[in-house]
C-alpha positions in Angstrom: -0.2 0.1 0.0 2.8 2.4 0.8 4.5 1.5 -2.4 1.4 2.4 -4.5 1.1 5.6 -2.5 4.7 6.6 -3.2 4.4 5.9 -6.7 1.2 8.1 -7.1 3.0 10.9 -5.3 6.0 10.5 -7.8 3.5 10.7 -10.7 1.9 14.0 -9.4 5.2 15.6 -9.0 6.3 14.6 -12.6 3.2 15.9 -14.0 3.3 19.2 -12.1 6.9 19.7 -13.1 6.1 19.1 -16.9 3.0 21.4 -16.6 5.3 24.2 -15.1 8.0 24.0 -17.7 9.2 27.5 -18.8 8.7 28.8 -22.1 12.5 28.9 -22.6 12.6 25.3 -22.1 10.4 24.4 -25.1 12.2 24.4 -28.4 9.9 25.5 -31.2 9.4 23.8 -34.6 12.0 24.8 -37.0 10.6 27.8 -39.2 11.8 28.1 -42.9 12.9 31.7 -43.4 13.5 31.4 -47.1 16.7 32.3 -48.8 18.4 35.7 -48.6 19.6 36.5 -52.3 21.0 39.4 -54.3 19.6 40.7 -57.5 22.9 41.9 -59.4 22.1 44.6 -62.3 24.6 45.0 -65.1 24.1 47.7 -67.7 25.4 46.8 -71.1 24.6 47.9 -74.7 24.2 44.8 -77.0 26.8 42.8 -74.9 29.0 45.6 -74.4 29.6 46.8 -70.8 28.4 50.4 -70.4 31.1 52.8 -70.2 29.8 56.4 -69.4 30.9 59.4 -71.5 32.3 57.4 -74.4 30.9 57.8 -77.8 31.0 54.2 -78.8 27.5 52.9 -79.0 25.0 52.8 -82.0 21.3 52.0 -81.9 19.2 50.3 -84.6 18.2 53.8 -86.0 21.9 54.4 -86.5 22.1 57.1 -83.8 25.8 57.0 -82.6 25.6 57.9 -79.1 27.2 58.2 -75.4 25.8 58.0 -72.0 26.2 60.5 -69.3 23.4 59.5 -66.9 21.2 56.4 -66.1 19.0 56.4 -63.0 15.7 54.6 -62.6 13.2 53.1 -60.0 12.7 49.2 -59.8 9.4 48.2 -58.2 6.8 45.2 -57.9 9.6 42.5 -58.3 7.8 39.2 -58.8 9.3 35.7 -59.0 6.6 33.6 -60.8 6.5 30.1 -59.3 5.8 26.8 -61.2 3.4 25.8 -58.1 1.6 29.4 -58.4 3.0 30.4 -55.1 4.7 33.7 -56.3 7.3 35.6 -54.5 6.7 39.5 -54.4 8.6 41.7 -51.9 7.2 45.0 -51.4 10.3 47.1 -52.5 10.8 50.3 -54.5 14.4 50.4 -55.3 16.5 53.5 -56.8 19.1 52.3 -59.1 22.0 54.7 -60.4 24.2 52.8 -63.0 27.2 55.0 -61.8 26.8 54.1 -58.1 27.6 50.4 -58.0 26.0 50.0 -54.3 22.6 50.6 -56.0 23.1 48.0 -58.6 22.6 45.1 -56.0 19.3 44.6 -54.6 18.9 42.4 -51.4 16.0 40.1 -51.3 15.1 38.5 -48.0 13.0 35.2 -47.2 12.7 34.1 -50.7 11.1 30.7 -50.7 13.0 27.9 -52.2 11.8 26.2 -55.3 11.4 26.5 -59.1 10.4 29.6 -60.8 9.4 30.1 -64.4 10.2 33.7 -64.9 10.6 37.3 -63.2 8.4 40.4 -63.7 9.3 44.0 -62.5 8.3 47.3 -63.1 10.7 50.2 -63.9 8.9 53.1 -62.4 6.5 53.4 -59.5 2.9 52.2 -59.1 -0.1 54.5 -59.1 -0.3 54.3 -55.2 3.0 55.5 -54.7 3.6 57.8 -57.5 2.5 60.9 -55.7 4.3 64.0 -54.6 6.5 63.5 -51.6 5.3 59.9 -51.1 9.0 58.4 -51.0 11.6 59.1 -48.4 12.9 62.6 -48.5 16.5 61.6 -49.9 18.6 63.5 -52.2 18.0 60.9 -54.8 14.3 60.8 -54.5 14.2 64.7 -54.6 16.3 64.7 -57.7 14.0 62.2 -59.3 10.7 64.3 -58.6 8.4 65.0 -61.7 7.3 68.5 -61.7 4.2 69.4 -59.9 2.9 71.4 -63.1 3.3 68.3 -65.1 1.2 66.1 -62.8 3.8 65.5 -59.9 5.1 62.1 -58.7 8.6 60.9 -59.7 10.8 60.4 -62.8 10.6 56.6 -63.5 13.9 56.8 -65.6 16.4 59.4 -66.5 18.6 58.3 -69.5 20.7 61.1 -70.9 23.7 61.4 -73.1 24.8 62.9 -76.3 24.4 61.7 -79.9 26.0 62.6 -83.3 23.9 64.9 -85.6 25.5 66.3 -88.8 28.9 66.0 -87.4 28.0 67.7 -84.1 27.2 66.3 -80.6 23.5 66.8 -79.6 22.2 66.1 -76.1 19.4 63.8 -75.6 17.3 63.2 -72.4 14.9 60.0 -72.4 12.9 60.6 -69.5 10.0 58.4 -68.3 7.2 59.5 -65.8 3.4 59.7 -65.2 1.3 56.4 -64.8 0.9 55.9 -68.4 4.8 55.5 -68.8 5.1 52.7 -66.2 7.0 49.9 -67.8 6.6 46.3 -67.0 9.5 44.1 -67.8 9.5 40.2 -68.5 12.4 38.2 -67.9 11.6 34.7 -69.3 14.1 32.5 -67.9 13.5 29.5 -65.6 15.7 29.5 -62.3 16.0 27.5 -59.1 16.2 29.1 -55.7 18.0 26.8 -53.3 20.3 26.9 -50.3 23.3 27.3 -52.5 21.6 30.4 -54.3 23.2 33.5 -53.4 22.8 35.8 -56.3 20.8 36.3 -59.7 22.3 38.4 -62.3 20.2 40.6 -64.5 21.5 42.7 -67.5 19.8 45.8 -68.8 20.5 46.3 -72.5 20.4 50.0 -73.4 19.7 49.4 -77.0 16.4 47.8 -76.4 14.8 51.0 -75.4 15.1 52.0 -79.0 14.5 48.6 -80.7 11.3 46.8 -80.6 8.4 47.0 -81.1 8.9 50.5 -82.1 12.2 51.6 -83.9 13.3 55.0 -82.1 15.3 57.5 -83.9 16.4 60.6 -82.2 16.4 62.5 -85.5 12.6 61.9 -86.2 11.3 60.7 -82.8 12.7 63.6 -80.7 15.7 63.8 -78.6 13.6 64.9 -75.4 10.8 62.8 -74.2 9.8 64.5 -71.0 7.3 67.0 -72.4 6.3 64.5 -75.3 3.7 61.7 -74.3 3.9 59.9 -77.7 7.5 59.7 -77.5 7.4 58.4 -74.0 4.9 55.9 -74.9 7.2 54.4 -77.5 10.0 54.3 -75.2 7.8 52.6 -72.5 6.5 50.1 -75.2 10.0 49.1 -76.0 10.9 48.5 -72.2 9.3 45.1 -71.8 12.6 43.4 -73.0 15.3 45.7 -71.7 16.1 43.1 -69.0 17.6 39.5 -69.4 19.2 37.0 -67.0 22.8 36.3 -67.4 
C-alpha cells in the first residue's frame, strides 16, 4: 500500500513539473525563413559593358551615342513560381548605374523552389507615384517629376549625347507619369535553393530604341519628358530591356 502511495506521489510531482516548464525550455518547430539573395544588375549595350561618357554605341536607327546618366526605379519585383506560389517583396528600389552599391538589390525570405520567370516594373505604381510619397532623400528629390506636369517621380532618366550632322547633340530619355510605367518580363526559368546567393540581370540600353517601335532621335525627338507620344514609344520598348545572365 505504501509503495502504491509513493508511486502516486511521484507521478503527481512529474506531471506538475512538466506542466510548469518554462517557455524557454520549449524548443519551437524549425521555421523556414527562406533564402536571402541578391539581384545584381549590369548595364550593357548589346553585350558591351556600359562605359559612361564614351561615344561608342549605335542603336538600330543608326544614332551614334554616349551615355552620361542612367537612373531609374525598380518596383513590384515578382518571382513567378511553377506551383503558383509567387514571391513578391514590397520594394521600391532606386538604381543609379554609376553608383555600384545601388546596382545590387537584396531580397530576403525568398522561398526555395523552381520559378518560371521574373516580372518587374521600371517606375513606381500609381499608389506611390504621388508627390513626396517616398522618403525625403537626395536621390528621390532629384527624381521628382514637376508638379505642373502632374507630380510624382521620374521613372527613368537616361541621358547623353548623339551625333547629328557631325555635331554632338544632347538627348534626355525621361519616363514619368502613370501611363509610362514599364513592365519588364524576364523569361528564364531558375531555381532558388540553399546554394543560391545571386541572380544576375542585365539591362540592354539599345532595347529602349529597338522593338516593337524603332526609335530615332532625329525623327522621334531627343527629349521625351514633355512628349507623351515619345514617352509611349520608349515605354513600349521597355518590356525586353532586362535579361538574366
